[in-house]
Structures are given as C-alpha cells and as structure tokens.
C-alpha positions as CSV (number, residue, x, y, z in Angstrom):
1,M,57.2,-13.8,-8.0
2,S,56.0,-16.6,-10.2
3,P,54.2,-19.7,-8.6
4,L,56.6,-23.1,-8.6
5,C,54.8,-26.1,-9.7
6,F,55.7,-29.5,-7.9
7,P,57.2,-32.1,-9.9
8,K,55.0,-34.9,-11.3
9,P,54.9,-37.8,-9.1
10,S,57.5,-40.6,-9.9
11,S,58.3,-44.0,-8.1
12,S,61.9,-42.7,-7.6
13,Q,60.9,-39.9,-5.4
14,T,61.3,-40.7,-1.6
15,F,60.8,-38.8,1.6
16,R,64.0,-38.2,3.6
17,P,63.2,-38.7,7.3
18,P,63.9,-35.8,9.5
19,S,66.0,-36.1,12.5
20,I,64.3,-33.4,14.6
21,L,61.1,-31.2,14.3
22,I,61.3,-27.9,12.6
23,H,60.4,-26.2,15.9
24,S,63.6,-27.4,17.3
25,G,65.5,-25.2,14.9
26,V,66.9,-25.3,11.3
27,E,70.4,-26.6,11.2
28,Q,71.2,-25.1,7.8
29,G,70.0,-21.5,8.7
30,Y,66.9,-19.7,8.5
31,A,64.8,-19.7,5.4
32,S,64.9,-16.3,3.6
33,W,61.9,-14.1,3.3
34,P,60.3,-13.8,0.9
35,P,60.4,-17.5,0.7
36,T,62.2,-19.2,-2.3
37,V,61.9,-22.9,-2.9
38,R,64.9,-24.6,-3.7
39,S,63.5,-28.1,-4.4
40,S,60.3,-30.0,-3.6
41,N,59.4,-33.6,-3.0
42,H,56.3,-35.3,-3.9
43,L,54.9,-37.5,-1.1
44,G,51.7,-38.8,-2.3
45,Y,48.3,-39.3,-0.7
46,I,48.0,-39.3,2.9
47,N,46.5,-42.8,2.7
48,A,45.4,-45.4,5.1
49,T,47.4,-48.5,5.1
50,N,44.6,-50.6,6.6
51,T,42.0,-50.2,4.3
52,W,41.1,-49.2,0.8
53,F,41.5,-45.7,-0.8
54,Y,38.6,-43.4,0.2
55,S,38.0,-40.1,-1.4
56,Q,38.1,-37.3,1.3
57,D,39.2,-33.6,2.0
58,I,40.5,-31.2,4.5
59,G,43.6,-33.0,6.1
60,R,44.4,-31.0,9.1
61,S,47.0,-32.5,11.4
62,F,47.3,-32.2,15.2
63,R,49.2,-33.7,18.2
64,L,47.3,-35.2,21.1
65,G,48.7,-37.4,23.9
66,G,52.1,-37.6,22.5
67,R,50.7,-38.9,19.1
68,T,50.2,-37.3,15.7
69,Y,46.7,-37.4,13.9
70,I,45.2,-35.9,10.8
71,I,41.4,-35.2,10.7
72,F,39.4,-35.2,7.5
73,G,36.0,-33.9,6.1
74,D,33.6,-35.9,4.0
75,T,34.9,-39.5,3.6
76,F,33.3,-41.5,0.9
77,C,33.6,-45.2,2.1
78,N,32.7,-46.5,-1.5
79,D,29.5,-48.6,-1.1
80,R,29.6,-48.4,2.6
81,G,28.4,-45.0,2.8
82,L,29.5,-41.3,3.6
83,S,31.0,-40.1,6.9
84,S,31.2,-36.3,7.3
85,N,34.5,-36.5,9.5
86,T,37.1,-39.1,10.0
87,Y,40.6,-39.2,11.3
88,K,43.8,-41.3,11.0
89,L,46.8,-41.8,13.2
90,I,50.3,-41.3,11.8
91,P,52.4,-43.8,13.8
92,N,55.7,-42.5,12.4
93,V,56.1,-38.9,11.5
94,T,59.1,-39.5,9.3
95,Q,56.5,-41.4,6.9
96,P,53.7,-38.8,6.9
97,T,51.8,-40.4,4.2
98,E,51.4,-43.8,6.0
99,A,48.5,-43.5,8.3
100,I,46.0,-45.9,9.8
101,Y,42.3,-45.6,10.6
102,L,41.5,-46.4,14.2
103,S,37.6,-46.2,13.9
104,G,35.7,-48.9,11.9
105,P,37.9,-50.1,9.0
106,H,37.0,-53.8,9.7
107,D,33.5,-53.5,8.2
108,G,34.7,-50.8,5.5
109,F,32.9,-47.9,7.0
110,I,35.0,-45.3,8.8
111,H,32.8,-44.1,11.8
112,P,32.9,-40.2,12.4
113,L,34.9,-38.8,15.2
114,I,32.2,-36.2,15.9
115,E,28.7,-37.8,15.7
116,Q,25.3,-36.6,15.6
117,T,23.1,-36.5,18.7
118,Q,20.1,-38.9,19.3
119,E,18.0,-35.6,19.0
120,E,19.6,-34.9,15.7
121,T,19.0,-38.5,14.6
122,D,15.3,-38.4,15.3
123,W,15.0,-35.1,13.5
124,L,16.6,-36.3,10.3
125,S,14.2,-39.4,10.5
126,E,11.1,-37.1,10.1
127,P,9.6,-37.4,6.5
128,K,10.1,-33.6,5.8
129,Q,13.8,-34.0,6.4
130,S,14.2,-36.5,3.6
131,G,17.2,-36.1,1.6
132,L,19.1,-34.1,4.4
133,R,22.2,-35.1,6.4
134,L,24.2,-33.3,9.0
135,A,27.9,-32.7,8.7
136,F,30.6,-31.7,11.2
137,W,33.7,-30.3,9.5
138,S,36.9,-29.5,11.4
139,Y,39.0,-27.0,9.6
140,G,40.8,-25.6,12.6
141,G,42.2,-28.8,14.1
142,V,42.6,-29.7,17.9
143,V,44.2,-27.9,20.5
144,E,45.5,-29.9,23.6
145,F,44.8,-28.4,26.9
146,A,45.8,-31.4,29.1
147,D,47.6,-34.8,28.3
148,G,45.6,-36.6,25.8
149,I,42.5,-34.1,26.0
150,G,41.9,-31.3,23.4
151,W,39.4,-29.0,22.1
152,C,38.0,-28.9,18.5
153,W,35.8,-26.2,17.1
154,Y,33.8,-27.6,14.2
155,Q,31.4,-26.2,11.8
156,K,27.8,-27.8,11.8
157,H,26.1,-28.0,8.3
158,T,22.8,-29.2,7.0
159,V,23.6,-30.6,3.6
160,H,21.0,-31.2,0.9
161,S,20.9,-34.0,-1.6
162,S,21.8,-31.5,-4.1
163,G,25.0,-30.7,-2.3
164,L,23.8,-27.3,-1.0
165,S,25.0,-26.7,2.5
166,E,23.5,-24.5,5.2
167,L,25.7,-23.5,8.0
168,A,24.3,-23.6,11.5
169,G,27.4,-22.3,13.4
170,V,30.4,-23.4,15.2
171,G,30.3,-26.1,17.9
172,L,32.8,-27.1,20.3
173,A,33.8,-30.9,21.2
174,R,36.2,-32.4,23.8
175,I,38.7,-34.9,21.9
176,S,40.2,-37.5,24.2
177,V,42.7,-40.2,23.8
178,D,41.2,-43.4,25.1
179,K,43.8,-44.4,27.7
180,S,42.2,-47.7,28.1
181,K,43.7,-48.9,24.7
182,S,47.1,-48.8,23.5
183,T,46.0,-48.0,20.0
184,G,45.6,-44.3,20.5
185,E,41.9,-44.2,19.6
186,L,40.1,-40.9,20.0
187,S,36.6,-40.0,21.3
188,A,34.6,-36.9,21.0
189,A,32.1,-35.2,23.3
190,R,30.2,-32.4,22.0
191,M,29.3,-29.5,24.2
192,P,25.6,-28.4,24.3
193,G,24.7,-25.9,21.6
194,L,26.8,-23.8,19.4
195,M,29.6,-21.2,20.3
196,F,29.9,-18.9,17.3
197,G,28.6,-17.8,14.0
198,L,25.1,-17.2,15.5
199,G,24.3,-14.5,13.0
200,D,25.5,-13.1,9.7
201,R,28.0,-10.8,11.2
202,E,29.6,-13.2,13.9
203,P,32.9,-14.7,12.8
204,L,33.1,-18.6,12.9
205,F,35.9,-18.4,15.5
206,G,38.0,-21.6,16.0
207,S,36.8,-23.2,12.6
208,F,39.5,-21.6,10.5
209,S,42.6,-22.2,12.6
210,T,43.7,-22.6,16.2
211,L,46.8,-22.5,18.1
212,L,47.9,-22.8,21.7
213,V,50.9,-20.7,22.9
214,D,51.9,-20.5,26.5
215,G,48.6,-21.1,27.8
216,T,46.5,-19.0,25.4
217,V,44.6,-20.4,22.8
218,Y,44.4,-18.2,19.6
219,L,41.4,-18.8,17.3
220,W,40.9,-17.5,13.8
221,G,37.4,-17.5,12.3
222,Q,35.7,-16.0,9.1
223,I,32.8,-13.9,8.0
224,K,32.7,-15.0,4.4
225,Q,36.3,-14.8,3.3
226,D,37.7,-12.1,5.9
227,V,39.6,-13.8,8.8
228,F,39.3,-12.3,12.4
229,L,41.3,-13.3,15.6
230,A,40.1,-14.2,19.1
231,R,41.9,-15.6,22.2
232,V,41.1,-17.3,25.5
233,R,42.9,-19.1,28.2
234,K,43.3,-22.8,27.6
235,D,41.3,-23.7,30.7
236,A,38.3,-21.5,29.6
237,C,37.6,-22.5,26.0
238,Q,34.1,-23.6,26.9
239,F,33.1,-20.3,28.3
240,R,32.2,-17.8,25.5
241,H,32.1,-14.9,27.8
242,L,35.9,-15.2,28.5
243,Y,36.9,-14.9,24.9
244,T,38.3,-11.5,23.8
245,Y,38.6,-10.3,20.2
246,W,41.3,-8.3,18.2
247,N,39.9,-5.1,17.0
248,G,43.1,-4.0,15.2
249,M,44.7,-2.4,18.1
250,E,43.9,-4.4,21.2
251,Y,41.8,-7.2,22.5
252,V,38.3,-6.2,23.5
253,D,35.3,-8.0,25.0
254,D,32.8,-7.0,22.2
255,I,32.7,-9.4,19.5
256,T,31.1,-6.9,17.2
257,K,34.4,-4.8,17.3
258,A,36.6,-7.4,15.8
259,A,38.5,-6.5,12.8
260,P,40.0,-8.7,10.0
261,V,43.6,-9.6,10.3
262,L,43.6,-11.3,6.7
263,Q,41.1,-10.9,3.9
264,D,40.0,-13.0,0.9
265,F,41.0,-16.4,2.1
266,Q,39.1,-19.7,1.9
267,Q,41.3,-22.2,4.2
268,G,44.7,-22.1,6.0
269,Q,46.6,-22.5,9.2
270,F,48.5,-20.1,11.4
271,F,51.5,-21.7,13.3
272,K,54.6,-20.7,15.4
273,S,57.8,-21.7,13.5
274,A,61.7,-21.0,13.6
275,L,61.5,-21.4,9.7
276,F,62.1,-17.6,9.1
277,G,64.1,-16.8,12.1
278,P,63.4,-14.9,15.3
279,H,62.2,-11.9,13.7
280,L,59.4,-13.7,11.9
281,P,58.2,-16.3,14.4
282,W,54.6,-16.5,13.1
283,A,53.8,-18.2,9.9
284,F,50.7,-19.0,7.7
285,V,49.9,-21.2,4.8
286,G,46.7,-21.4,3.1
287,V,44.7,-20.8,-0.1
288,T,42.6,-17.7,-1.3
289,K,38.9,-17.3,-1.6
290,N,39.3,-18.0,-5.2
291,G,40.4,-21.8,-4.5
292,D,42.9,-21.4,-7.2
293,S,45.1,-24.3,-6.4
294,M,47.9,-21.7,-5.5
295,I,49.7,-22.0,-2.0
296,M,49.9,-18.8,-0.1
297,M,52.5,-18.3,2.6
298,G,52.7,-15.6,5.2
299,A,55.1,-14.3,8.0
300,A,54.6,-11.9,10.9
301,S,56.5,-10.6,13.7
302,R,53.3,-10.8,16.0
303,V,50.4,-13.2,15.9
304,E,48.0,-10.4,15.3
305,G,50.0,-9.2,12.2
306,P,50.4,-7.3,10.1
307,W,50.9,-10.4,7.8
308,D,53.1,-10.3,4.6
309,V,51.4,-13.0,2.3
310,R,52.9,-14.2,-0.9
311,Q,51.9,-16.7,-3.6
312,V,54.5,-19.2,-3.8
313,F,53.4,-22.6,-5.2
314,E,51.0,-24.1,-7.5
315,T,49.6,-27.6,-6.5
316,Y,48.7,-30.4,-8.8
317,G,46.2,-33.2,-9.2
318,V,46.8,-36.9,-9.3
319,K,43.3,-38.6,-9.6
320,V,41.7,-35.2,-10.5
321,Q,43.6,-33.0,-12.6
322,D,40.9,-30.8,-14.3
323,H,39.5,-29.1,-11.1
324,F,41.0,-26.6,-8.6
325,R,42.5,-27.9,-5.4
326,Y,41.7,-26.4,-1.9
327,C,42.1,-27.1,1.8
328,V,45.9,-26.1,1.7
329,Y,47.5,-26.8,5.0
330,P,51.1,-27.0,6.5
331,H,52.1,-29.9,8.7
332,P,54.9,-28.6,11.1
333,E,54.4,-31.6,13.2
334,L,55.6,-33.8,10.2
335,S,58.4,-31.3,9.1
336,G,62.2,-32.0,9.5
337,N,65.3,-29.9,10.2
338,N,66.4,-29.5,6.7
339,G,64.7,-26.1,6.0
340,G,61.6,-27.7,4.8
341,L,57.8,-27.9,5.5
342,V,55.3,-30.5,4.5
343,V,52.2,-29.0,3.1
344,S,49.1,-30.7,1.8
345,W,46.0,-29.8,-0.3
346,S,42.7,-31.6,-1.3
347,E,41.4,-32.7,-4.6
348,H,37.6,-33.0,-5.5
349,W,35.9,-36.4,-5.5
350,P,37.2,-39.0,-6.5
351,G,40.5,-37.8,-5.3
352,G,42.1,-37.3,-1.9
353,V,44.5,-35.3,0.3
354,I,47.9,-35.0,-1.3
355,A,51.1,-34.1,0.5
356,G,54.4,-32.6,-0.7
357,E,57.4,-31.4,1.1
358,L,58.9,-27.9,0.2
359,L,62.6,-27.1,0.9
360,F,63.3,-23.4,1.1
361,A,66.5,-21.3,0.1
362,T,68.3,-19.9,3.1
C-alpha cells in the first residue's frame, strides 16, 4: 500500500486528550490489519518548556515510578556544549509534547543521565585521545523491575571529531527515581564492564528494544541490521549467564545459535497492545536500514513472531526537510482509547524529535 504523508503542521491542529491508555482497550473496536490510517494529527516537537530548543535525537519513552519519561541521544545545548544522552519528564500524558528537563537547565547545559566514569575521564584527558568523546546512547528504553527502579541497556561509543563512531559494546545501567525529591529526578549507576556486542557476531541485546511481560524481560538486539531476541527474568538482568536466546524454534543457552526475528531494520520498538485485537497482541513500529523516513508497522500472534511488517507512513521534517528521518518509535504510554497511536521520529541537526498521532480504521 502507498505510504501516507502526515499533514503539514498548522496552528489549528490540536491534540485531543485520551481518557484511558490504549492498553486498557479500544472503545471503538479493534484496528484492522493490515493497518489503514483514517486520519493523523501533527503534535509538534517533544520540546522542553523550561529551557531553549535543543537539537537532539532518539526520543524513546518509558514508565518509571508512576511517571512517564523520554530519553534522547546527542543533545546539542547550543554554546553550552554537547550531552550524549538526556531525558525529560512528561508531567501530563495528555500533552505528550510538553516535557521538562530535570537535570541542569538552570545553567543551559543538560547533564547526561548516563555519565562517564572517572577512569574514562582520565583516559580522554590523555593527549593521544585528543578530539575523542564517549557517547552512551539508549535506543531500547528502560525496563522497570521494582517501583521506581529500572534497567537500561545502552550502547557505548567512541566518537571522533570527524563524526566517525566506534562501538565498544552494550552496557547496563540501573536507573532510579530519586525518592528524596518530589520532582521525579532520575539517577543512573552503570554496572562494571559491558554485557553484549563483544565481537562482530554477537547481537547488541537490549540496545534495540526491551519489554517486560509477566516477570520476563524480552530484549532485542542487532548484528548490523538483523534483529535477534533474548529473554531473562526481571530479577536476573545483571547476570549474563542466565539469558537465553531464540534460535527460531526455542530459547537456548548458546548465544551463537540465536536466529534473526526481523531483518534490515535500523531502529524500532516492540510492544504489547490491544490495538489489533486478541489474535495479534504484539506490535512493532520502526524504520528500515535505509533510514528512508518511512514508518514500518508490524504485528504478530507471538512475541517471537513471525512478524508481518508493512510500510504505512511517510514522516516529514519541520526544521530539516531535505534529509531523511530516523529513530522511529511508538509511544503507547502517550496514546489514547480512540484507536490511535502516538509515534515520533528524529530529524538531523539542527532539528529535533517530532511527534504525531495516527488514528487507525477499525
């Protein structure tokens, strides 16, 4: 089917607040599969109301401690510097583009959630490392395993002044809501070493997408643009030897036996949803390896697949219109009971993360 373009932004378009979350059911009936969009709303940039507009990408939402947050990648704080990962709180899920920074907006620099260690700081200060920086990018979101405490699998990169990025692997950080403050501020504690991606043939589990279902964490990771699946108990995420890997038929202990569940994808998110009815309870939204600005949507009867994935929408740019868009993510946490789904995508610098609402035919 032909991709549908979002309408151009206009001041007259407004977001209709949902009364319940999409996971609670769709009052007007299940959306049909393959999906057909009956209308769409432009929501605008997921911007911070307590500071200036900063160019950034990723834009992956998650729930922690009863609050909704969204995590970003490189955030260009104008003349204040570059932060490799930041987050915002969305105080009201009925207004998904009105977010606030909780870390450092008073001085114009947004401090990273996942920070480098003193050892890494000392390494970067050596003359032979001139022009390098370390980046910690979270594409997979955060999984809450206790009230206000979650795990985040992040990619660690060494970035050269030319823009060339060298992947070191996937690390694990414990993300916590600071309960001593009423603001919902987060802190991150990195676990020692790296978890995955320790070799060319090891998937980057947890850094593509993560999902907690009934005490089990499902983690997707890539080798190049092929996507693989692993799982682990929510109380054992820090123990690599307790992970098992989908080989196409069953979960096994040998990571080298993992088989792809999707191929040729750059970014995306798997989630559980009532959108397409009880026979297709698993959903996927993402963008292909081509980074071609097209939103892909998938559905499956099992978390392992097989996945039926369709090209359904074409994104648009606001500040940057002559370059492809990427980092396409759904936001079920921000979606209502009207058969719709909030999605976002990233522009290249000097743009940001744009959100839109898709309303599906039943």
